[in-house]
Every structure is written in C-alpha cells, then in structure tokens.
C-alpha positions in Angstrom: -23.0 1.3 -18.0 -19.7 -0.1 -19.2 -17.0 -1.5 -16.9 -14.6 1.4 -17.6 -17.2 4.0 -16.8 -17.9 2.3 -13.5 -14.2 2.3 -12.5 -13.9 5.9 -13.7 -16.8 7.1 -11.7 -15.5 5.1 -8.7 -12.2 6.9 -8.9 -13.8 10.3 -9.1 -16.3 9.8 -6.3 -14.2 8.3 -3.6 -12.2 11.4 -2.8 -15.3 13.5 -2.1 -17.0 11.0 0.3 -17.4 12.8 3.6 -17.3 9.6 5.7 -13.7 9.1 4.6 -12.5 12.7 5.0 -10.4 12.2 8.0 -8.9 8.9 6.9 -8.1 10.2 3.4 -6.2 13.2 4.7 -4.4 11.0 7.2 -3.2 8.4 4.7 -2.4 10.5 1.7 0.6 12.2 3.2 3.8 11.3 1.5 5.3 10.3 4.9 2.6 7.7 5.4 2.0 4.2 4.3 0.9 3.7 0.7 -0.4 0.2 1.6 -4.1 0.4 2.4 -5.0 1.0 6.0 -6.9 -1.9 7.6 -9.2 0.3 9.6 -11.9 -1.1 11.9 -14.8 1.4 12.0 -16.5 1.8 15.3 -19.5 3.4 13.7 -21.7 1.9 11.0 -20.3 2.7 7.5 -22.7 4.8 5.4 -23.9 2.7 2.4 -24.0 4.7 -0.8 -25.5 4.0 -4.2 -22.7 1.5 -5.1 -23.8 -0.8 -2.3 -26.9 -1.9 -4.2 -25.0 -3.5 -7.1 -25.9 -7.2 -7.7 -23.4 -9.5 -6.0 -22.4 -11.2 -9.3 -21.7 -7.8 -11.0 -19.8 -6.5 -7.9 -17.7 -9.7 -7.8 -16.9 -9.4 -11.5 -15.9 -5.7 -11.3 -13.5 -6.1 -8.3 -12.0 -9.3 -9.7 -11.2 -7.5 -13.0 -9.7 -4.5 -11.2 -7.6 -6.8 -9.0 -6.2 -8.7 -12.0 -5.5 -5.7 -14.1 -3.8 -3.4 -11.4 -0.9 -5.6 -10.3 1.7 -3.0 -9.4 1.9 0.3 -7.4 0.8 3.0 -7.8 -1.9 1.6 -10.1 -2.9 -0.9 -7.4 -4.3 1.9 -5.4 -7.5 1.3 -7.4 -7.9 -2.0 -5.5 -7.6 -0.1 -2.3 -10.2 2.4 -3.5 -12.6 -0.5 -4.2 -12.2 -1.5 -0.5 -13.0 2.0 0.6 -16.4 2.4 -1.1 -18.6 0.7 1.4 -18.8 -2.3 3.6 -20.1 -4.7 1.0 -17.3 -3.6 -1.4 -14.7 -4.0 1.3 -15.8 -7.5 2.2 -15.7 -8.6 -1.5 -12.3 -7.0 -2.0 -10.8 -8.7 1.0 -12.1 -12.1 -0.2 -10.7 -11.6 -3.7 -7.2 -10.2 -2.8 -4.8 -13.0 -2.0 -1.9 -13.2 0.4 1.6 -12.3 -0.8 2.5 -16.0 -0.7 -0.2 -16.8 -3.2 0.0 -13.7 -5.6 3.3 -12.1 -4.8 1.7 -8.7 -4.3 1.3 -6.3 -1.3 -2.1 -4.6 -0.9 -3.4 -4.2 2.6 -1.2 -3.5 5.8 -1.8 -7.1 7.0 0.2 -8.2 3.9 3.3 -6.9 5.7 2.7 -9.5 8.5 2.1 -12.4 6.0 4.8 -14.6 4.4 6.3 -13.5 1.1 6.0 -15.4 -2.2 7.6 -18.8 -2.6 8.7 -18.5 -6.2 10.5 -15.2 -6.3 11.5 -12.6 -3.7 9.7 -9.3 -3.1 12.2 -6.5 -3.8 12.3 -3.5 -1.5 14.8 -1.0 -0.3 15.6 0.8 2.9 16.5 4.5 3.2 18.4 5.6 6.3 18.1 9.1 7.8 21.0 9.7 10.1 19.7 13.0 11.4 16.4 11.6 12.7 17.6 8.0 13.3 14.8 6.7 11.1 14.7 3.9 8.6 12.1 3.7 5.8 11.2 0.4 4.1 9.9 1.2 0.6 8.6 -1.1 -2.1 10.4 -1.2 -5.4 13.8 -1.9 -7.1 15.4 1.5 -6.4 14.4 4.9 -5.0 12.6 7.2 -7.3 13.8 10.7 -8.2 10.6 12.4 -7.2 10.5 10.7 -3.7 7.1 9.1 -4.5 8.2 5.7 -3.2 5.7 3.3 -1.8 6.3 3.5 2.0 5.7 0.2 3.7 7.2 0.5 7.2 9.3 3.0 9.2 11.5 2.4 12.2 13.0 4.8 14.7 16.1 4.1 16.7 15.9 4.7 20.4 19.0 4.4 22.5 18.6 3.4 26.2 21.0 2.9 29.0 21.4 -0.8 28.6 19.8 -1.5 25.2 18.7 -0.1 21.9 15.1 -0.2 20.5 13.9 0.1 17.0 10.2 1.0 17.1 8.5 -0.1 13.9 5.3 1.6 12.6 3.2 1.8 9.4 3.8 5.6 9.3 6.8 7.9 9.6 5.6 10.2 12.4 3.8 8.0 15.0 5.7 5.3 16.9 3.5 5.2 20.0 2.3 1.8 21.2 -1.1 3.3 21.7 -1.4 3.9 18.0 -3.0 1.4 15.6 -0.1 2.0 13.3 2.4 0.4 15.7 3.4 -3.1 14.4 6.3 -4.1 16.7 9.9 -3.5 17.7 13.5 -4.8 17.7 15.5 -4.7 21.0 19.2 -5.3 21.4 21.4 -6.1 24.4 24.1 -3.8 25.7 26.8 -5.1 23.3 24.6 -5.2 20.3 25.2 -8.9 19.8 21.8 -10.3 20.6 18.4 -9.0 19.5 14.8 -9.9 20.0 12.0 -9.2 17.6 8.6 -8.3 19.2 5.4 -8.4 17.3 2.4 -6.3 18.5 0.1 -9.3 17.7 0.3 -13.1 17.9 1.4 -14.5 14.6 -1.2 -17.3 15.0 -3.9 -18.3 17.3 -1.8 -21.2 18.7 1.0 -18.9 19.8 1.7 -18.7 23.5 1.1 -15.3 25.2 4.1 -14.7 27.3 2.9 -13.0 30.4 6.4 -12.5 31.8 8.8 -9.5 32.0 10.0 -10.4 28.5 6.6 -9.4 27.0 4.7 -7.2 29.5 5.9 -3.7 30.1 3.1 -2.2 32.2 0.8 -3.1 35.1 -2.5 -4.2 33.6 -4.3 -1.4 35.4 -2.1 1.2 33.7 -2.8 0.0 30.2 -5.3 1.9 28.0 -8.0 -0.4 26.5 -6.7 0.7 23.0 -3.0 -0.1 23.9 -1.6 -3.5 22.8 -0.9 -5.1 26.2 1.6 -7.6 24.9 4.7 -7.8 22.8 5.0 -11.2 21.3 8.6 -12.5 21.0 8.7 -14.0 17.5 12.4 -14.2 16.7 15.9 -13.9 18.2 19.0 -12.8 16.4 22.6 -13.4 17.6 25.9 -12.3 16.2 29.0 -14.3 16.9 31.8 -12.5 18.8 34.9 -11.6 16.8 37.0 -9.6 19.1 40.3 -10.6 17.6 38.8 -10.1 14.0 40.1 -13.5 12.8 36.8 -15.0 11.6 36.1 -12.8 8.6 32.7 -11.1 8.1 29.9 -11.1 10.6 28.2 -14.3 11.5 24.6 -14.3 12.5 21.9 -16.8 13.4 18.2 -16.0 13.5 15.8 -18.3 15.4 12.3 -17.7 14.1 10.3 -18.7 17.2 6.9 -18.4 15.4 7.9 -20.3 12.2 8.4 -24.1 12.3 11.1 -25.7 10.3 8.4 -27.8 8.7 7.2 -24.7 6.9 10.0 -25.1 4.2 9.3 -28.7 3.7 7.0 -29.9 1.0 3.4 -29.1 2.0 4.5 -27.0 5.0 2.8 -23.8 6.0 3.9 -20.7 7.9 1.7 -18.7 10.3 -0.4 -16.2 8.3 -2.4 -13.6 10.3 -5.5 -12.4 8.5 -6.1 -9.1 10.4 -4.7 -6.7 12.9 -5.9 -7.0 16.5 -8.9 -5.0 17.4 -9.2 -3.1 20.7 -12.5 -2.1 22.1 -13.2 1.2 23.7 -16.2 0.1 25.8 -16.5 -0.2 29.6 -16.5 -4.0 29.6 -13.0 -4.0 28.1 -11.9 -1.6 30.9 -13.3 -4.0 33.5 -11.7 -7.0 31.9 -8.3 -5.4 31.9 -8.6 -4.1 35.4 -9.4 -7.6 36.8 -6.1 -9.0 35.7 -3.7 -9.4 38.6 -0.4 -9.1 36.9 2.4 -7.5 38.9 3.9 -4.2 37.7 6.9 -4.7 35.5 10.0 -2.6 35.5 11.3 -0.9 32.4 14.6 -2.8 32.5 15.6 -4.5 29.3 14.9 -8.2 29.1 17.6 -10.7 29.4 18.3 -11.7 25.9 20.6 -14.6 26.8 17.9 -16.9 27.9 17.0 -19.9 25.7 14.3 -19.2 23.2 11.0 -21.0 23.6 9.2 -21.8 20.4 5.5 -20.7 20.3 4.4 -23.6 18.2 4.7 -27.3 18.1 7.9 -28.5 16.5 11.4 -27.2 16.0 11.8 -23.5 15.2 13.3 -22.5 11.9 16.9 -21.2 12.1 18.4 -18.9 9.5 22.1 -18.4 9.1 24.1 -16.1 6.9 25.5 -17.7 3.7 29.2 -18.0 3.9 31.1 -15.7 1.5 34.0 -16.8 -0.6 37.4 -15.1 -0.6 38.3 -13.3 -3.9 42.0 -13.4 -4.4 42.1 -10.7 -7.1 39.9 -8.3 -5.2 41.3 -9.3 -1.8 37.9 -9.3 -0.1 35.0 -11.5 0.8 32.3 -11.8 -1.9 28.7 -13.0 -2.3 26.6 -13.3 -5.5 23.8 -10.7 -4.9 22.7 -10.9 -8.6 23.2 -7.2 -9.2 21.1 -6.1 -6.3 24.1 -5.0 -4.1 26.8 -2.7 -5.6 28.7 -1.4 -2.6 31.0 -3.4 -0.3 29.8 -3.2 3.3 30.1 -5.1 6.5 26.3 -4.9 6.7 25.8 -7.0 3.5 24.4 -10.5 4.1 22.3 -13.3 2.7 20.3 -15.7 4.9 19.6 -19.3 4.2 17.9 -22.0 6.2 20.1 -23.8 8.7 18.8 -27.4 8.1 19.5 -30.5 10.1 20.7 -33.2 7.6 18.3 -35.6 9.2 15.2 -33.6 8.0 15.6 -34.8 4.4 15.1 -31.4 2.7 16.3 -31.0 -0.9 19.6 -29.3 -1.4 18.1 -26.7 -3.6 15.7 -25.6 -0.8 18.6 -25.4 1.6 20.6 -23.1 -0.7 17.6 -20.8 -1.4 18.3 -17.2 -0.2 15.4 -16.3 2.1 16.6 -12.8 2.9 19.1 -10.6 1.2 20.3 -7.2 2.4 23.0 -5.0 1.0 24.2 -1.5 0.2 23.7 0.3 -3.1 24.5 3.9 -2.2 24.9 6.4 0.7 22.3 5.4 3.3 20.4 3.3 0.7 20.1 -0.5 1.0 18.2 -3.2 -0.8 16.1 -5.8 1.0 14.7 -8.8 -0.9 12.7 -11.4 1.1 10.6 -14.4 0.4 8.6 -17.2 2.1 8.5 -18.0 5.0 9.5 -14.5 6.2 7.1 -11.5 6.2 8.1 -8.0 5.4 8.0 -7.0 9.0 10.2 -9.9 10.1 12.7 -9.3 7.3 12.8 -5.5 8.0 13.5 -6.2 11.7 16.3 -8.6 10.9 17.9 -6.0 8.6 17.6 -3.3 11.3 19.8 -5.4 13.5 22.6 -4.9 11.0 22.5 -1.1 11.6 23.3 -1.3 15.3 26.9 -0.8 16.4 28.8 -4.1 16.9 32.4 -3.4 17.9 32.8 -6.9 19.3 31.6 -8.7 16.1 33.7 -7.1 13.3 
C-alpha cells in the first residue's frame, strides 16, 4: 500500500470511529478550538487495525505527514494521526516539536509553550462588544468566510472592585471546572494593575502559592476535577497619567515565571509538556478533603504587593517601546512593519527591559517580543515570539482593552 493511500484511508476512516464520536462533535464546532484537544482518556482506547503497523513504518508515515502539512487547515491531518489510537498518538507527540523549535502550533499545550526565536507567530484578535468576548485566531488577517483558526477566547467579567478576563480554549465554556479553562487576567479597581493567573504551574520548580492570591475556595468545596490553584505568572502595571503630560500609555510587565536569563545566549524559558490531569477516583477526594486550608473570601487580591518570582534568578521585565513624535502627522508613531494600520491608544510594542550590567547584545534588547495594534473596527493584530507563550501574550493584550481613565 502506498503512502498516499494510507493517508487517504486514514482521513476517511477517522470521522466514522465510534470511540471518537462525542469528541469529534465537540471540537468540530466553528466556535471551538481548531488546535488539537489534548484529551486524557479515562478508559482504555480501542486499538484498531492501524495499531498493528510496524514501528518503523508508523514513524516514517507520521514524520512525512508532519513535515508536509505545516500550515492550517492542512495541519489538521497531523491532529488526525494523533487521534487514530494510542500508539499513533504517542508517536505523533514525540515527533511534533514545540513552537520554539518549529514555529508551528499543533496541540493545545502549544499555546502554553514559548514562541519561536527567529520570527514571531502572527495572530489577530476579534472583539465582540455585545458579548464582551475576545477571540484569538491564528493567521495574518481575518478570513471572509469566518473559518479562522480559533486558538483562545476570553470573556470580560466586571466585578465590584475588579475586572476579570476568563480565558478558555473554546468560545462557550469559561468554567474553571472545565478542562478547556486555561487561566485568567484580573485588574484592580482603577485598571492600572493586572495579574495573569495560569491554571497550571509553568514548570515543576514553580512555587504553589497557597495564599489568598491564588486560592479561591475552601479545599473541601473543590471538585476533584476543578483546578484548585491559580498560579500567578505575571503582573502588568500602567503608569498613571492623570494630567496627560507623558504622551502614550506606559506599561511594564514582570514575567514572574520567566527568568531574565532566558533571553541570554543558551538561556531557556519554562516549557510545559502537558495540561494537568485531575483524577475522579475516591482517593483524590480523600486527599483533597484532608487539606486544612482556611476558606478564602471572594474579594479581589491586592495587586499592589511586590511580585515574588517563582524561579531562581531575576524575573524578566518587559516595557513598551518608546514611540517617536512625528512632526508632520502630529502624533506618536511606531514602526509596526505594516501589521498595524489604525492609530489607537491601545497600540504597543514590548521589548525586554534589560539591566546594562547583564551584558546582553543590543540587538536582543531591541527585539520586539510582543506587538499589538488595531487594523479595523474591533480587529487587532497580535504578534509574539520567544520567550512568551500565546496564552501570556493574549493576556497582556487583554489588559489594553480595560478602561484606564487615569493612564491616558
């Protein structure tokens, strides 16, 4: 059997597999993520006829598919390979590289991994004012037929003393009890300080904050499937500009989970390899119920406290690149290289705020790590690169949507 016939039969057969019926219906909706769901099956996966292929042949097939299908929607074939059976899934996960290594997004965990070093990943954000939702999609610009590759969705929730942006893999489920929940962004009352919370630890060495900044419920009230912690991974602060004498907004992002050494030669950034797994057995219930944490109120955390890095070494700080004043246009300007076309107070570029004593090349210091700007009504571009992940970059951009009367 030729390689093309194998791939063709694979494409035709996957849709009719009964063991994937529920998941296929769930993930094929246009409102849901086009990135492959990283599902942990609680029951043994049925092994079909394709599971008996020789390991060498299977490795060669999946490697060829991965190398040939580099862009969406064609890359869905790689996802299909991971959906055949357990052996195919294991081989596919071993072959598919991280975005830092290959510059491509495949599985949902890719959204939590650092972007490529050489060139930014280009995405765009669509805002829906009626539903207060924000959709992060993959690609240069929105398509006319609305078949964009949805990566993440956020919903804005206003509270008495703060604003929350709940971030999910899908567009219609923002519950923390869902396995599609990935994190949130929370602001203070003035909208000048924000904290990014991740649903999982960015690395094994991260500190689990068991304080009121990360724990929302009493341990006895938490479902075994519910992520019990929100990990504070970054803080964002906007400088006050009440008199409006300082020009555009000024922001600083302290990436608590990313050391400044990550942008040095040979440096690495935390790279999670899978989403957390939550057991549904009785032992997990007993383990949770034995914790003796006090009940925590629903009041918003104090965002003015000093950030505590969750790694050894100094945390990476990002600052917005200073714009220049254009005399002819009479406005502040930045070179967005054609990716931003509409003037807006929300437009920004972030670069690393480096201590001169760290001996980092000037070219690295001037590299734009995150770029965000407006291209049309309720449409914005977002380009990010290493060491930020898509989730972190999206959360930072969401902070720009919150009202900031004291900063502009």
